C-alpha positions as semicolon CSV with decimal commas, in nm:
position;residue;x (nm);y (nm);z (nm)
1;M;3,668;-3,843;1,214
2;V;4,001;-3,662;1,213
3;V;4,206;-3,695;1,530
4;I;4,458;-3,431;1,634
5;A;4,737;-3,556;1,859
6;I;5,047;-3,384;1,996
7;I;5,226;-3,710;2,030
8;V;5,491;-3,564;2,256
9;A;5,553;-3,218;2,384
10;V;5,717;-2,995;2,135
11;S;6,035;-2,858;2,287
12;L;6,180;-2,538;2,183
13;N;6,527;-2,618;2,330
14;G;6,600;-2,917;2,107
15;G;6,507;-3,200;2,330
16;G;6,612;-3,571;2,278
17;D;6,625;-3,786;1,976
18;S;6,366;-3,943;1,771
19;D;6,155;-4,250;1,826
20;A;5,788;-4,154;1,843
21;A;5,617;-4,189;2,184
22;V;5,258;-4,270;2,284
23;A;5,048;-3,985;2,417
24;S;4,695;-3,895;2,461
25;T;4,477;-3,768;2,173
26;T;4,203;-3,510;2,153
27;S;3,919;-3,509;1,904
28;A;3,861;-3,241;1,653
29;P;3,567;-3,161;1,421
30;P;3,571;-3,368;1,108
31;A;3,765;-3,207;0,825
32;S;3,566;-3,088;0,524
33;G;3,819;-3,175;0,250
34;P;3,958;-3,506;0,127
35;T;4,090;-3,761;0,372
36;S;4,225;-4,102;0,289
37;T;4,206;-4,187;-0,076
38;T;4,162;-4,529;-0,221
39;S;4,440;-4,660;-0,456
40;D;4,222;-4,631;-0,776
41;T;4,102;-4,277;-0,702
42;P;4,354;-4,005;-0,783
43;P;4,377;-3,745;-0,511
44;E;4,228;-3,412;-0,584
45;V;4,468;-3,129;-0,543
46;T;4,337;-2,801;-0,395
47;V;4,525;-2,485;-0,491
48;S;4,434;-2,170;-0,287
49;E;4,578;-1,854;-0,147
50;F;4,781;-1,939;0,173
51;D;4,895;-1,775;0,479
52;R;5,051;-1,943;0,782
53;S;4,749;-1,859;0,994
54;Q;4,561;-2,139;0,819
55;L;4,806;-2,399;0,977
56;P;4,712;-2,557;1,307
57;E;4,936;-2,404;1,579
58;D;5,164;-2,710;1,627
59;L;5,212;-2,754;1,256
60;D;5,293;-2,384;1,206
61;L;5,541;-2,406;1,495
62;V;5,744;-2,694;1,356
63;S;5,750;-2,581;0,993
64;Q;5,864;-2,223;1,034
65;E;6,192;-2,295;0,829
66;W;6,028;-2,516;0,568
67;I;5,989;-2,397;0,207
68;T;5,699;-2,647;0,142
69;D;5,433;-2,490;-0,076
70;F;5,136;-2,516;0,155
71;S;4,912;-2,360;-0,105
72;R;4,896;-2,703;-0,283
73;T;4,738;-2,980;-0,086
74;T;4,528;-3,301;-0,126
75;I;4,442;-3,317;0,250
76;E;4,335;-3,102;0,536
77;F;4,626;-2,965;0,737
78;D;4,482;-3,114;1,063
79;E;4,512;-3,474;0,925
80;L;4,888;-3,433;1,003
81;L;5,001;-3,532;1,347
82;I;5,334;-3,417;1,512
83;G;5,529;-3,733;1,565
84;I;5,870;-3,615;1,703
85;R;5,972;-3,473;2,036
86;S;6,152;-3,154;1,951
87;I;6,227;-2,881;1,708
88;P;6,362;-2,922;1,444
89;I;6,142;-3,237;1,373
90;R;6,260;-3,322;1,026
91;D;6,514;-3,608;1,019
92;R;6,530;-3,633;1,405
93;I;6,479;-3,999;1,301
94;P;6,790;-3,987;1,072
95;P;6,768;-4,155;0,735
96;I;7,071;-4,347;0,613
97;D;7,212;-4,159;0,319
98;Q;7,537;-4,350;0,287
99;P;7,444;-4,708;0,370
100;A;7,739;-4,940;0,459
101;F;7,693;-5,316;0,361
102;E;7,876;-5,639;0,409
103;P;7,845;-5,975;0,238
104;A;7,540;-6,150;0,357
105;V;7,728;-6,466;0,430
106;D;7,936;-6,267;0,683
107;G;7,639;-6,105;0,848
108;Q;7,685;-6,224;1,208
109;H;7,490;-5,921;1,353
110;I;7,162;-6,055;1,199
111;A;7,002;-6,387;1,305
112;D;6,876;-6,605;1,030
113;R;6,511;-6,576;1,130
114;E;6,521;-6,201;1,164
115;P;6,295;-6,011;0,913
116;G;6,413;-5,769;0,669
117;L;6,333;-5,614;0,329
118;A;6,484;-5,801;0,031
119;L;6,547;-5,602;-0,286
120;E;6,710;-5,711;-0,604
121;I;6,765;-5,492;-0,913
122;G;6,981;-5,608;-1,207
123;G;7,148;-5,876;-1,009
124;D;7,220;-5,651;-0,715
125;A;7,060;-5,817;-0,417
126;R;7,044;-5,630;-0,082
127;F;6,883;-5,712;0,264
128;Y;6,775;-5,426;0,485
129;P;6,708;-5,565;0,840
130;L;6,393;-5,423;0,999
131;S;6,579;-5,378;1,311
132;I;6,791;-5,117;1,129
133;L;6,499;-4,969;0,938
134;T;6,297;-4,926;1,253
135;A;6,576;-4,693;1,381
136;H;6,607;-4,490;1,055
137;E;6,290;-4,542;0,854
138;I;6,441;-4,440;0,525
139;V;6,758;-4,548;0,337
140;N;6,846;-4,356;0,038
141;D;7,036;-4,603;-0,176
142;V;7,145;-4,694;-0,526
143;V;7,081;-5,054;-0,619
144;G;7,170;-5,197;-0,960
145;G;7,236;-4,845;-1,068
146;Q;6,890;-4,727;-0,984
147;P;6,847;-4,467;-0,703
148;V;6,584;-4,592;-0,463
149;A;6,424;-4,507;-0,133
150;V;6,390;-4,809;0,097
151;T;6,127;-4,704;0,352
152;Y;5,971;-4,859;0,656
153;C;5,706;-4,722;0,902
154;P;5,711;-4,947;1,212
155;L;5,370;-4,812;1,336
156;C;5,214;-4,956;1,020
157;N;5,470;-5,236;0,947
158;S;5,482;-5,099;0,591
159;A;5,811;-5,166;0,409
160;I;5,809;-5,005;0,066
161;V;6,065;-4,924;-0,199
162;F;6,031;-4,616;-0,437
163;D;6,218;-4,501;-0,737
164;R;6,402;-4,171;-0,632
165;I;6,407;-4,042;-0,988
166;F;6,103;-3,819;-1,009
167;D;6,027;-3,570;-1,293
168;G;6,389;-3,595;-1,401
169;D;6,528;-3,520;-1,042
170;E;6,707;-3,755;-0,818
171;L;6,529;-3,701;-0,488
172;R;6,664;-3,757;-0,134
173;F;6,385;-3,850;0,112
174;G;6,378;-3,765;0,474
175;V;6,151;-3,831;0,775
176;S;5,926;-3,517;0,809
177;G;5,834;-3,582;1,183
178;L;5,462;-3,600;1,080
179;L;5,222;-3,886;1,069
180;R;4,896;-3,934;0,893
181;N;4,676;-4,240;0,976
182;S;4,977;-4,349;1,192
183;D;5,192;-4,366;0,873
184;L;5,534;-4,206;0,814
185;V;5,507;-3,877;0,609
186;M;5,830;-3,828;0,402
187;W;5,974;-3,509;0,267
188;D;6,201;-3,451;-0,040
189;N;6,505;-3,224;-0,058
190;R;6,419;-3,051;-0,381
191;T;6,080;-2,905;-0,320
192;E;6,021;-3,004;0,038
193;S;5,700;-3,157;-0,056
194;L;5,537;-3,400;0,175
195;W;5,476;-3,760;0,081
196;Q;5,259;-4,045;0,221
197;Q;5,487;-4,351;0,266
198;L;5,221;-4,621;0,256
199;T;5,079;-4,497;-0,079
200;G;5,362;-4,293;-0,231
201;E;5,130;-3,995;-0,299
202;G;5,232;-3,630;-0,277
203;L;5,024;-3,468;-0,008
204;I;5,141;-3,113;0,011
205;G;5,366;-2,903;-0,183
206;E;5,484;-2,866;-0,539
207;H;5,438;-3,240;-0,593
208;A;5,091;-3,264;-0,425
209;G;4,882;-3,522;-0,620
210;A;5,198;-3,690;-0,776
211;Q;5,260;-4,050;-0,742
212;L;5,602;-4,217;-0,675
213;T;5,694;-4,539;-0,863
214;F;5,696;-4,849;-0,651
215;V;5,981;-5,099;-0,690
216;P;5,900;-5,463;-0,609
217;S;6,048;-5,586;-0,288
218;A;5,949;-5,841;0,000
219;I;5,974;-5,890;0,364
220;T;6,142;-6,209;0,429
221;S;6,384;-6,379;0,677
222;F;6,761;-6,328;0,648
223;E;6,791;-6,699;0,608
224;D;6,556;-6,717;0,315
225;F;6,740;-6,400;0,161
226;K;7,080;-6,584;0,181
227;R;6,939;-6,891;0,030
228;K;6,802;-6,712;-0,275
229;Y;7,099;-6,470;-0,302
230;P;7,420;-6,628;-0,165
231;D;7,619;-6,340;-0,311
232;G;7,382;-6,071;-0,176
233;I;7,482;-5,811;0,076
234;V;7,330;-5,684;0,398
235;L;7,323;-5,351;0,588
236;G;7,616;-5,372;0,831
237;P;7,615;-5,318;1,203
238;D;7,783;-4,978;1,198
239;Q;7,584;-4,714;0,989
240;G;7,780;-4,421;1,141
241;F;7,526;-4,327;1,410
242;G;7,684;-4,507;1,714
243;R;7,364;-4,722;1,749
244;R;7,302;-5,092;1,843
245;Y;7,055;-5,269;1,637
246;G;6,851;-5,595;1,683
247;Y;6,607;-5,454;1,946
248;N;6,248;-5,338;1,911
249;P;6,164;-5,017;2,071
250;Y;5,784;-5,094;2,025
251;V;5,770;-5,390;2,265
252;G;5,439;-5,563;2,256
253;Y;5,294;-5,350;1,975
254;S;5,184;-5,626;1,746
255;S;5,009;-5,809;2,035
256;R;4,786;-5,501;2,097
257;S;4,421;-5,501;2,013
258;A;4,445;-5,148;1,864
259;P;4,734;-4,933;1,733
260;Y;4,887;-4,657;1,941
261;G;4,691;-4,335;1,993
262;F;4,806;-4,185;1,659
263;F;4,499;-4,332;1,511
264;D;4,131;-4,268;1,600
265;Q;3,995;-4,600;1,706
266;A;3,643;-4,508;1,595
267;D;3,780;-4,523;1,249
268;L;3,911;-4,885;1,274
269;D;3,785;-5,128;1,009
270;D;3,675;-5,416;1,229
271;R;3,649;-5,692;0,961
272;F;3,994;-5,813;1,081
273;P;4,202;-5,742;1,400
274;A;4,375;-5,402;1,367
275;L;4,725;-5,541;1,401
276;E;4,684;-5,841;1,177
277;R;4,913;-5,845;0,891
278;V;4,803;-5,850;0,534
279;V;4,989;-5,902;0,192
280;N;4,901;-5,590;0,012
281;V;4,924;-5,638;-0,362
282;T;4,932;-5,317;-0,581
283;I;4,909;-5,359;-0,963
284;G;4,883;-5,019;-1,132
285;D;4,593;-4,849;-0,969
286;T;4,445;-5,159;-0,816
287;A;4,521;-5,271;-0,458
288;K;4,403;-5,597;-0,291
289;A;4,474;-5,734;0,057
290;Y;4,532;-6,096;0,167
291;P;4,492;-6,126;0,547
292;F;4,747;-6,367;0,714
293;S;4,465;-6,533;0,898
294;V;4,313;-6,629;0,550
295;I;4,625;-6,726;0,365
296;S;4,779;-6,910;0,658
297;T;4,519;-7,186;0,594
298;N;4,592;-7,178;0,213
299;P;4,959;-7,103;0,180
300;A;4,937;-7,082;-0,210
301;V;4,670;-6,838;-0,321
302;N;4,629;-6,819;-0,696
303;D;4,451;-6,508;-0,803
304;T;4,428;-6,233;-1,069
305;V;4,453;-5,860;-0,990
306;A;4,412;-5,602;-1,262
307;D;4,440;-5,870;-1,529
308;T;4,780;-5,990;-1,379
309;D;4,791;-6,357;-1,268
310;I;4,962;-6,365;-0,923
311;V;5,028;-6,614;-0,648
312;I;5,068;-6,543;-0,276
313;L;5,309;-6,794;-0,117
314;W;5,294;-6,803;0,266
315;G;5,512;-6,975;0,519
316;G;5,845;-6,950;0,703
317;D;5,942;-6,883;1,057
318;T;6,015;-6,515;1,004
319;A;6,032;-6,339;1,349
320;D;5,785;-6,075;1,455
321;A;5,986;-5,750;1,450
322;L;5,742;-5,554;1,662
323;D;5,658;-5,775;1,964
324;A;5,942;-5,906;2,176
325;G;6,224;-5,659;2,291
326;E;6,487;-5,880;2,123
327;I;6,371;-5,957;1,778
328;V;6,552;-6,289;1,734
329;L;6,349;-6,416;2,038
330;A;6,014;-6,312;1,897
331;E;5,746;-6,551;1,785
332;G;5,738;-6,655;1,424
333;I;5,491;-6,451;1,229
334;G;5,568;-6,601;0,888
335;T;5,581;-6,406;0,563
336;G;5,370;-6,353;0,256
337;I;5,533;-6,290;-0,078
338;A;5,346;-6,206;-0,398
339;F;5,469;-6,324;-0,736
340;N;5,365;-6,316;-1,098
341;R;5,276;-6,672;-1,175
342;V;5,345;-6,656;-1,551
343;V;5,668;-6,830;-1,660
344;G;5,742;-6,775;-2,023
345;E;5,386;-6,776;-2,177
346;Q;5,247;-7,038;-1,926
347;I;5,016;-6,950;-1,645
348;L;5,103;-7,168;-1,347
349;T;4,867;-7,294;-1,074
350;F;5,027;-7,357;-0,740
351;T;4,954;-7,582;-0,444
352;A;5,131;-7,600;-0,108
353;T;5,303;-7,931;-0,031
354;G;5,427;-7,860;0,323
355;E;5,766;-7,739;0,458
356;D;5,746;-7,421;0,261
357;T;5,740;-7,596;-0,069
358;F;5,499;-7,579;-0,355
359;V;5,414;-7,751;-0,682
360;D;5,261;-7,624;-1,002
361;A;4,998;-7,831;-1,160
362;E;5,107;-7,750;-1,510
363;T;5,469;-7,888;-1,499
364;G;5,492;-8,063;-1,160
365;S;5,795;-7,850;-1,072
366;T;5,866;-7,797;-0,703
367;W;5,913;-7,434;-0,583
368;D;6,023;-7,275;-0,250
369;L;5,889;-6,969;-0,063
370;N;6,127;-6,755;-0,254
371;G;5,970;-6,838;-0,585
372;T;6,257;-7,044;-0,701
373;A;6,192;-7,382;-0,878
374;L;6,389;-7,646;-0,711
375;T;6,316;-7,950;-0,913
376;G;6,127;-8,054;-1,221
377;P;6,110;-7,920;-1,584
378;L;6,129;-7,560;-1,460
379;A;6,421;-7,608;-1,215
380;G;6,616;-7,299;-1,179
381;A;6,334;-7,067;-1,295
382;Q;6,243;-6,774;-1,079
383;L;5,898;-6,614;-1,031
384;D;5,898;-6,235;-1,077
385;P;5,781;-6,038;-0,766
386;V;5,495;-5,793;-0,801
387;V;5,468;-5,486;-0,584
388;H;5,339;-5,583;-0,237
389;G;5,392;-5,538;0,132
390;N;5,298;-5,681;0,474
391;E;5,121;-5,392;0,647
392;F;4,903;-5,401;0,939
393;W;4,523;-5,424;0,855
394;F;4,423;-5,101;1,024
395;A;4,677;-4,897;0,818
396;W;4,605;-5,066;0,488
397;S;4,230;-5,041;0,521
398;A;4,258;-4,672;0,624
399;F;4,415;-4,592;0,295
400;N;4,216;-4,845;0,087
401;P;3,874;-4,849;0,234
402;E;3,694;-4,956;-0,078
403;A;3,954;-5,199;-0,214
404;A;3,910;-5,575;-0,243
405;V;3,997;-5,807;0,043
406;Y;4,063;-6,178;-0,047
407;G;3,821;-6,418;0,135
408;T;3,548;-6,156;0,199
């Protein structure tokens, strides 16, 4: 079932700034075209004659100035929900295009247990606190010489990094003001195509049906980041918007039994609680989920996904960014990080030993949650991360309804 929601009243006089607000939903007839796609099924692009009368009234209203090619699409137009209060809606949640950093060791604005996205490329290690990403959702950055988009959708708890070089162009991504399955829909500055944040798929426009390249990253605590990257840097407290960070505008969200009304509850996959977090591993065209409730009882999960030997390490006291009003005071939710468990030519098999440490059966080396060997023959070695995230179950399963789930 497709649900249409005007999340907030669209104001023709500009209105206030940005964060999405909860509102009532109304049901609409099921769409006849493609809806959510599984990760191993390429989306089908429909190309047709187009005039603006084909758009739902609310989408037509907010997109009057867009140059998006609506004749190319992989979805029905009414799958897109309006998620911003006023016109114009694009970038009313303002991305950070010139991020300001400071040495992580000087990062007094971030508590040790606060969560963030850790990214390292070519020795350039950066920490993007979720408290800042919640307010901006996208950071267009260059890390290790590589242009990347660091993205976060708080409604889905999906923190994902993409390569911004696409088809020879360096793209700048923005917040479209639209949602699909509660997930952020991005737009690019070259073609104004619309992109799904959780999957990286082009939805509508010149790049409909295209796929962005994922860049491996991890949600972890600031303390764990500093331990692994003592010379790393962190987004600073002043990003030029006059905002204070460290607070959660979605108080109590992750304690709910269902997501906000941007998602039709009739479509919830009830195999796990809607707001349970999962480690989502993506290898090529294959995705697999590892629910926190399952891996918390087995903090070292050795598995193989798409012929790649991986391990999920789980632990830590990482704070929940989407429950308490002040993030540092939130309950610990832990974190799950996915690594390739091949070192050199040796496939390692891990076992949890307590206190967020692990041992491999092959060499007896001891490892930490960051995938760093602390003692033993492999001391100093580092496991390579694989593409993964810590999304909410309802969101991941909506986009991957046929994908494998560990423990089921």
